[in-house]
N, C-alpha and C positions, 0 to 999 in steps of 0.2 A: 676296604672290605667292611661289610655290615658288622656292627657291634652285636646285633641279635641275629642268630642264624636263620636265614630265609624269612626275615622279619616281614610280616604282613602277607606272605604268600599263602592265601587261602582260596579255596575254590568257590565258585559262584554256582549254586544249585538252582537258580531261578529258571534256567531253560527246562528243567524237569518239572518243578512246581514253584509258584510264586511264594508259597508259604507252607508251613506245616498244616495249616487249616485247609489250604487248597488240596494238599495231598490226601488229607482225611476225607474231604468232600468227594474225592474221586473214587473212594473205596466202594460205595454203594452202587454207583452206575456200573462199575466193573463186575461186581457180584451179580447184578441183575442180568448183565450180558452172559455171564457164566450159567445162570439158571435158565436163561432163554435157550442157550446152546443145548443144555440138557433136555429141555422140553422138546426141542426140534429134532434131536438126533438119537436119543436113547432108544435102544431096542432095534435099531435099523441096520446095524453093521452087516449082518449076514446077507442082506439084500441090496446093499449099496452098489451103484454103478461106479466105475472109475471116476466119472465126472463129479458125481455126488461126493465121493470120498475126497476129491481134490477141493471141492467147495467147503467141506467140513474142516479139512486141514487148514485152509486159508482163514476161516473164522476162528478156529482154535488158536492159530498163530497171532491174530490180532488181539485176542483176549490175553494171551501170554505176554504180549508186549505191554499191554496196559498194566497188568499185575506186576510185571517185572520192573516197570518204571516206578510204581508206588513203593515196592519193596526195596528197590535200590536207593531211592531217595531217602527212605527211612534209615537204611543201613549206613549210608554215607553221613547223615547227620549224627548218628550214634557214634560212628567211628572217630569223629573229631571232638565229641563231647559226650562221653558215656555217663557222666554224672547228671546230665540235664533231665529233670523230671518230665519236661515237655517231650523230649526225645523218647524217654522210656514209655510214656503214655501212648505216643504215636506208634511206637514199636509194638506195644501190646495190642493196639487196635488192628494194626496191619497183620500181626501174627494170627489173630483170630479170623481176619478176613481171608487170609491165604488158606487157612484150614477149610473154611466154608467153600471157597472156590475150588480147592482140590477135591473136596467131597462131591461137589456138583459135576466136576469134569472127569472124575476118576473112571466113570463107567466107560468112557471112550477107549481108554487104553485097555481096560479089562476085556471089553468086547472084542477089541482087535486081537488081543492075545488068545482069546477063546476060539477064534476062527481056526478051522483045520488048516493044515499046511498047504493043501492043494488050493483051497479058495484064497488064502492069503497070498500065495505065489502068483495067482492070476491077477490080483489087484496090484501087487508090487510091480509086475511087469508092464502095467498099463502106462502109455505115454503121458496120460493126464497127471500122474503123480511122480513123474521123473525127477522133479526137483527135490522131492522128499523120499526118494526110493531107499536110500541108505537108512534114513531115520526109521522108516517103517520096518525095514529088515532088522535093524539093530535093536529095536524095541523088543522083538520076539526072543532075544537072548534071556530076558527075564521071565519067560513063560512059566518055568518050573518054580518060580520063587514068589509069585503073587498069591495073595489070599482071596477069599471071597470079598465082595464089595462091602458088606457090613463090617467085616473084620478090618479091611483097609480104612474104612471110615473111622472106626474106633481108634486105630493106631494114629491116624492123622489128627484126631481131636486131642490126643494126649501129648503130641509133640511139643507144643509150647511150654508145658509144665515139665515134661520129662527130659527134654533136650535143650530147648532155648533158654530155660531158666538157669540151668547149670552153666551154659556157655556165657550167659550174661553175667552171672556171679563171678566167673573166672575173669572175664574181661574187665569188670569193674575193679576187682581186686588187684590185678596186675597193672592196670593203667593208672591207678591212683597211688601206686608205690612211688614215693618221692622222698629222697633222703639227702641230707647235706653232704657235699663232697668238695674237697679243695684240690683243684688241679693245678694250683699255682697262683690263682688270683683271689684267694679267699674262698671260704665256704659258700657254695651256691646249691640250691635245690636241684637234684638230679633224678630223672626218671630212669627206668630200666634201660631204655635205648641210649640215653646219654652216657650211662655208665659203660655199656657194652661198646660204645664207640671208641673208648679209650684203649681197647685191645690193639688198635692200630696206631697208638701214640708212640712217638720215638723215645719217650722217657720211661725207663723201666720201672722206676719207683711209682710213677703214676699208674702204669698198667697194673702192677701188682696190687696197689691200694684200691683201685677201682673195682677189681674183681672181688677182693676181700669185702669191700663195702656192699657190693651187690649181694654176695652170698649171705652176709649178715642181715641184710634187709629182707631176704627171702625166708629166713628162719621162722618168723612169726606167722606169715600167711601160708606157709607150706602145708600144714594140715588141711586148710580150706581148699587149696589148689589140688591136693591129692584126693580129697573127697569128691571134688568136681569130676576129676578124671575117673575115679572108681565108679561113680554113679553112671557116667556116660558109657564106660566100657561094659558094665553090667547090663545096661539097657540095650546096647548094641548086640551083645551075645544072646539075650533073650529074643530080640528081633531075628537074629540069624537062625535060631532054632525054629521059630515060627515059620520062617520062610524057606526052611530046608536047604540052607547053605552048607550044611555039613560042618566039619571041624576046622576049616580054614577061614579065619577071620579076615583074611586078605581078599577072599573071593568077591565080595561085593565091589571092592575097589577095582579088581581086575576087570570085572564086567563093565564098570563105569568107564574105565580106560580103554576098553576093547583090546586088552592084551591078555594073551594066554599065560596061565600060571607058570608053565615051563620056561617061557621067555623071560619072565621076571626073575624066577629062581636062578636061571643060568646067568643072568646079568649080575645079580647080587653075589653069586659065588665067584664070578670073574673079578668083581671089585675086591672082595675079601682076599682073593689070591694075590692082589696087588698091594695089600696093606704094607708089606715091606718097602715098597717104593716110597711111600710117605715117610715111613720110619727112617729110611736112609737120608731123606731130605732134612728131617728134623735134627738128626745127629750132625749132619753137615752144617746146618744153620747154627747149632749150638757152638760149633767150632768157630764159625765166622764171627759170632758174637762174644767169643772168649769165655764161654760157659762150659761147665762139665755136662750139664743136661738142661734142657729147656723147662721152664715152668709153663703151665698152661697159658698164663698171661703173655708168654713170649711167642706163642704159636703164630700169631699174625703180626708180630713186631716188624716194622719196616726195616729192610736191609737198605740202608740209606734213609734219608728223611724226605718224604713227599711233602711238598709245599701245600699249604691249605688252599682250598678252592671254594670261594664263596658261591652262593647260589647262582648269581647272574653269569659268572664265568662257567660254572658247571653246565648251565643250560646252553650256553653258546658252544661249548665243546661238543655236547651231544648233537646239537643242530648240525654242526659242521661234519661230524662223523657220519650221520645218516645221509647228508647231502652227498658225501663221497661214495656212498653205496648206491643210493637211488634217489633221484629228486622226488619221486612219488612218496616214498616213505618219509622223506624229510618234511614234505608238506603236511603229511598226516601228523607227524610229531609236533610241528610248530603250532598247529591249531590247538593242541592241549594248553599251550602257554597263552596264546592270544585270546582264547575263549575262556580263560580262567577255569580250566578243568584240572588244576593241580593244587593240592594242599600240601605244603612242604614245611611249614613252620612247626617245630617241636613245641609242645606246651602241655601243661598238666591237664589231665582228663582226656587227652587224645590217645587213641589206641597206638600201640607200638608197631614197629615194622613198617612195611610198605605193601601196597597192592594196587592193582588196576581193576576197576569194576566195569564189566561190559554194559551194565545198566539194562539195555533192551536192544533188540535188533533194529528198531526204528529210532534209536537215540544214540548220542555220542558217549563214549566211555570216559571215566574219570580216574585220576591217579592220586593216591595218597602216599606221601613220603614223610620221613622225619629227618630233614636235611641238617647235618651237623658240620658242614664245611670240610669234608675230607674227600680225597680222591675216590675212596670207595663209594661215597654218595653219588659221585658222577656216574659210576657204573650201575648204581641202583636206579637212577633216572633212566638210563638206557634200557635196563631190564624191564621196568614197568612200561615204558613206551613201546618196547618190543611186543608186550601183550597188547598195548593199545592199537598198534598198527595191524596186528593179527585180527583183533576184534573188528576194526574199522573195515578192513578189506573183506573179511568174511561176511560182515553185516550187509555190505553193498552187493555181494554176489549171491548170497544164500537166503533161504527162508528162515523164519524164526526157529524152525525145528532143526535145520541143518547147519546153522551158523556156528554152533559151539562144539568143541571137542572135549574129550576126557582130559583129566588133569595132566597126564603124562605128555600128550601131544601138545597141550596148551603151553607147556613150559619150554618147548623147543624154540619158537620165535623169540621169546624174551631172552633166553640164554644166548642164542645166536647174536642178538642185538648187542649184548655185552661184548662179544668178541669184536664186533664192528667198532664199538667205542674204544676198546683196548687198542686196536690197530691204529686208530687215529691219534689217541693219546701218545702212544710210543713214537709214532712217526713225527709228531710235532713238538714233543717235549724236549727242550734244550738243556734243562737242568740235569746234570749227571746224577745227582743224588736222588732226584725224583724218578728218573728212569730206572735206577736200581730198585727203588721201592716198588715201582709199577710192575717190573718183571717178576719180582718175588710175590707180589700181590696176585698176579695172574695165576701163578702156580698154586699158591695157597688158597685162592678163591676156588680153583678147581678141586682141590683137596676137600675144602669145606662142603662143596656140593656133592662130589662123587663119594668120598669116603665117609664124611661125617653123616650125610643123609642116609647112607647105608646103616651106619651105627644106629641112627634114629629108628629106621624101619625094623631092625633087629630088636631094639628096645621095645618097640610096640608089640612085636611078636611075643616077647617075653612077658609083657604085662598082660596081654590077652590070654596067654597060656596060663598064667598064675590065676587070673580071675575066673577062667573057665574051670579051674580046679577048686573053686569055691573059697579062694583066699582073697580077702579084701586087699585093695591096693593102698597100703599105708605108706607114709613117708619113707620109712626104713626099707620096706620091700621094693618100692620104686627106685630108691637110691641104690640098692644092691644091684638091681638089674642094670641100671644106668652105668654104674662103675664097671660092672662085668663086661658090658659091650664096648665101653670106651677103652678098657685095657686091651681088648683084642685088637683094636685099631692102633693105639699108641704104643703098646708094649712098654719097653723101658726107655723109649726115646723122648718122652715127656713126663714130667712129674705132675701127678694130679693131686691137688690139695684136698683136704677133708671137706672144705666148703663146696667143692665141685659136685659133691654128692647130690646137691639140689639143682644141678644143671638142667634137669628135665622139667623143672617146675614152671619156667616162663616161656615155654615153646608153645605157641597157640595152635599150631597145626594138629597136635595130638587131640586138642579139644574140639576143633571145628570140623575136621575131616580125617577119619582114620586112614593111616598109611598114605597120607598125602605125600610124605617125604620121598618115597621111592620114585615118584614122578620127577623130582629134581634130578635124581641119579640118571634115570632114563634120558631125560631131556639134555643133560650136560654131555652125556656120552654121544647121543645122536648129534647134538650141535657141534661137538668136536669133529665128528666124521664129516658133517656138512662144511665146517670151517676148512677142513683139509681140501675139500672139493672146490670151495670158493678160491682158496689160494692157488689151486692148480688151474682152474678154468677162467677165473676173472669175470669179465663182463658177461660172458655167455651163461654164467650161473644165475644171474640176477632175475631174468624173466621167469624161468621155471620156478625159482624160489618164491617170487611174488604170486605166481599161480597157485603154488602150494598153500600159501597163507590164505588166499582168497577162497580156497576150497573149504576152509573151515572144518566142519564135521561131516562133510558130505561123503566120506568114505572111511573105512577102517584105517587105523594108523599104518598098518603094514602096507596097504594099497597106496595111500597117499605118499608115503615115504619112498615107495618103490619107484615112483616117477623121478625122484631125485637120486636114484641109484643106491638106496639104502635097503638092505635085506635083513630082516629081523630074525630069520630062521636059523642062523648059524652063529659061529663065533667071530666071523670076520669083522663085523661092525664094531664089536667090543675091542678087538685087537687093533683095528684102525684108530679108534678113539684113544686108546692108551699109547699108541705110537705118537699121536699128535701131542698128548700130554708129556711124553718123554722129550719131544722136541722143545716144548715150552720150558721144561726143567733145564734143559741144556742152555737155552737162551738166558734164563735167569742166572745160572751159574757163571755164564760168561760176563754178565754185568756185575757180579758180586766182587 
């Protein structure tokens, strides 16, 4: 086993650009192309033929690919070294260029939205634009929320200072938190992610101490982190008022996800109604562990002790799991490793967590991990590669406009990929203690996604409601909302320490994308329902599922999922998902 976790596993960004200088040099040609597009097409929308609209969309897609490649390269460099001055300078240059490009191209969307419905419908129905039909239709859902072009330009110009600057400050603050912690081998510097990894450790004293160390480390930067969030929320609420979104701060996210508010609300209410299911498990787990009540650090404690899994073995396990599902997706996943499109080594200055970046429709996606040699890290590999296979299949089949989905649907393939990996791990793991740990991990991972992400969404609602009432989001106020929502979930089944009041402070989704978290809830429940179908149908499920992934964002989620037998209009999907979760709980109890 490696003495340094995922030592040397760093991505190679040279297929995107040979150097930061090459990326910077590509900015001006892309801007020139955007300006040329504006000169060629401005003011013509009302008179365009379907063939001309198709030509314009093709050109716009190529420009989007160029800009996305530059922006993604810059983001990927910053993600693994947020302290680099060169990376920050490149990021500033790219941010400014993206604003200029958006300003040059914004007219096209605004002119499209300004068309009357009859004329727009005629163009949408034309066979020449069939590949982008849903894209054109879906764009018009924003018709009531766009401003005049000068106003849109002004808002676009201020984004780097009003939005990106706060997000960068937050990322720099959290990524550079590094404190000494002794897990048994002497004090070593630990990042947030390394400390959080200990919640899966079999040693209770280490788990408790790791969280105590984390919360102590968060006390000093908490006011800065709160101020970042307060500034972003205030800015978003102003934007909502200008765009006539009304009083629901979730509406922009619903529109992005192409999900109706009643569907999301019904889902969250169904989850909250099942909070007692999790509380029952936590009480049973306390009994299994010989405790009166669990501490928060015990929530993900293994029942049994999972063996460590170094990076090479983790990669092999995921490769084999995907091969058992589909040789096609296994080949896509393997290319991430052979083409060095994975960065897995934890290190100071690197952003926490994990993600998969689609980069551009005409480029290959990249995955970032912070691999710490746990079984949970194996599932994280599967999750991010699930995104990767979705991006790759959709990129191959769709246009730049129709390849990508909203957040909620985007999380379905990644979550389903986790289930595929779980099945393989359980089917091939011979160690009894590891199997016990895996089955409980499966249940508690579902809890973390379904129940905890609902808590996070409700926390955000509380924060936005407070800020809308002209109350600044201070550390204490955010902590009060955080604890209130967590108590609704945990009840008296888990004891929450005073330090956990700062549990909101290191969650990047609040900063990057509002109400991102309910997408995980949606995806997990939908994936559970799909998982039940896969278990029932076997091989016949695979081809339609690959077709679903290749469809990308070429349809609304309700329509794309309907092909797989999923109906979002009623309760049945949520009931089916929770039935599957109950089955998993029963399996975990049988292993305990």
